C-alpha positions as CSV (number, residue, x, y, z in Angstrom):
1,M,15.6,8.3,-4.4
2,N,15.2,4.3,-4.3
3,K,12.4,3.1,-6.4
4,Y,9.3,2.3,-4.0
5,V,7.9,-1.4,-4.9
6,L,5.0,-1.8,-2.8
7,Q,1.9,-4.6,-2.8
8,L,-1.7,-3.1,-1.7
9,F,-4.1,-5.9,-1.0
10,I,-7.1,-5.4,-0.8
11,N,-10.8,-7.1,-1.0
12,G,-12.9,-6.2,-4.5
13,N,-14.8,-3.2,-4.0
14,S,-14.8,-2.3,-0.7
15,L,-15.2,1.2,1.0
16,T,-11.7,0.5,2.7
17,S,-10.2,-1.1,-0.2
18,M,-11.2,1.9,-2.9
19,E,-10.2,4.5,0.0
20,A,-7.1,2.4,0.1
21,V,-6.2,2.3,-3.8
22,E,-6.9,5.9,-3.9
23,M,-4.3,6.5,-1.0
24,L,-1.6,4.9,-2.3
25,Q,-1.9,5.7,-5.9
26,A,-2.0,10.1,-5.0
27,I,1.0,8.6,-2.7
28,C,2.7,7.6,-5.8
29,K,2.1,10.4,-7.9
30,E,2.4,13.0,-5.5
31,N,4.9,12.4,-2.9
32,L,7.0,10.0,-4.4
33,K,6.8,11.4,-7.9
34,G,6.2,8.7,-9.6
35,N,9.0,6.5,-9.0
36,C,7.3,4.0,-7.3
37,E,5.9,0.6,-8.6
38,L,2.2,-0.5,-7.0
39,E,1.1,-3.6,-7.2
40,I,-2.7,-4.3,-6.3
41,V,-3.7,-7.8,-5.4
42,D,-7.3,-8.7,-5.2
43,I,-8.0,-11.6,-2.6
44,Q,-11.1,-12.2,-4.0
45,V,-9.1,-13.0,-7.3
46,E,-6.0,-14.4,-5.6
47,P,-6.9,-15.1,-2.5
48,Q,-3.9,-17.9,-2.6
49,R,-1.6,-14.9,-3.3
50,A,-2.9,-13.2,0.2
51,E,-2.5,-16.6,1.8
52,E,1.5,-16.9,0.6
53,A,2.2,-13.6,1.7
54,G,0.7,-14.4,5.3
55,I,-2.6,-11.4,5.0
56,L,-4.3,-11.4,8.1
57,A,-6.7,-8.4,7.5
58,I,-7.4,-6.0,4.5
59,P,-6.1,-3.7,3.4
60,T,-2.6,-4.7,3.7
61,L,0.1,-2.6,2.1
62,V,3.4,-4.2,1.8
63,R,6.5,-1.7,1.2
64,K,8.9,-5.0,-0.9
65,W,11.5,-2.2,-1.7
66,P,13.1,-0.4,0.0
67,L,14.5,-2.7,2.3
68,P,13.6,-3.9,5.3
69,E,10.1,-5.2,4.2
70,T,7.3,-3.6,6.3
71,R,3.8,-4.1,6.5
72,I,1.1,-1.2,7.2
73,I,-2.5,-3.1,7.8
74,G,-5.7,-1.7,8.1
75,A,-7.3,1.6,7.3
76,L,-5.2,3.0,5.1
77,S,-7.0,6.6,4.0
78,V,-5.1,8.4,6.7
79,K,-1.9,9.7,4.4
80,T,0.5,10.4,7.2
81,R,0.5,7.2,8.8
82,V,0.8,5.7,4.9
83,L,3.7,8.1,4.6
84,T,5.0,7.6,7.9
85,G,4.4,3.1,7.9
86,L,6.4,3.5,4.8
87,G,9.4,5.8,5.8
88,I,8.5,8.8,3.5
89,A,9.3,12.7,4.6
90,S,5.6,14.5,4.8
91,D,4.8,17.7,2.7
92,K,2.2,18.3,5.4
93,S,-0.6,17.8,2.9
């Protein structure tokens, strides 16, 4: 299994951002069995990173590896939606 490299762009401690962080941490642990590198970028702290990456909406998840790079924009609280967007087979949870 390839190691997944993910970047999650959030906006501080907003509800949708915190839900996205929790969901991605759970997916990294449960579905990817820790075979995941998750970088969380808070646009309030590092707005230039969002601009450089062309981030237009928050939260946004960027799968950097494996290629091709993909993005999931918006609500990341639905596990099956996130798994499908990342190209990961769901374990029906």
